[in-house]
N, C-alpha and C positions, 0 to 999 in steps of 0.2 A: 419592509418590502425590498427585495433585491433590485438593484439597478441592472436592467437587462441591456447591456451594451457590449459591443465587440471587445473593447479594451478591458472591461471588467471580466468578461468571460475568459479572455486570454490570460489575464493575471491570475485568476482563480485556478485555472487548469495548470498553469506554470508552477504555482506554489504547491499544488498537490503533488506534481511530479518531483519537485525538489525535495519535499518531505519524504517521499518514498525513496528517492535516490540517496538521501542522507541516512537512511536506515531508521528513521523515526516511525513510531507506531502510526499507522494510517487509518485506524478505525474512526477517528474523529472526522476525517474527510469523507468517509462513506456514510456518515450520519444523514438521516433523512432531511435535516434542515438544508443541507447542501444539495442533495439529490432532488428534493421536491421544490426547490426554489425556482426552478425553471431556467436557471442560469446555464446549467450544463445540459447538453443534448444527450440522447441515448448513446451516440457514438462516443462522446466524452466519457460517459459513465462506464461504458464497456472498456475503454482504454484504461481508465483508472482501476477498474476491477482486475484487469489483466496484469497491470503493474503490481497491484497489491497481492495478487495470487502468486506471482513470481517472488515477491519479497518474502511472503510467509512460507512458500515452498523452500526457499533458501535457508530460512531460520530453522525449519523442520529438519532439513538435511544436515545442518550443522549440529543440531541437538542429537540427532541419531548417530552421527559420527562420534560425537563426544561420549555418548552413552556406550557405544561399542568399544571405544578406547578404554573407558573405565572398566568395562567387563573384562577386556583382554588383560589389563594390568592386574586385576583381581586374581585371575587364574594363572597368571604368570606366562602368558602366551607371547 
């Protein structure tokens, strides 16, 4: 059972944000065990989801740019 304290809450949220900022996969942090523990509020979850969305959007944009570059190199553009 999770310890529901302000300090525990702050440390958990802080570590989630650090993982996202460091560019590590955040799927683990969005696992139901963390969301359903009652430790994070709906606002915390929304904040983490927004950070995760931005992280994955950036990865998708990089992949798209890399793919376009490869295609342009292939056709000699």
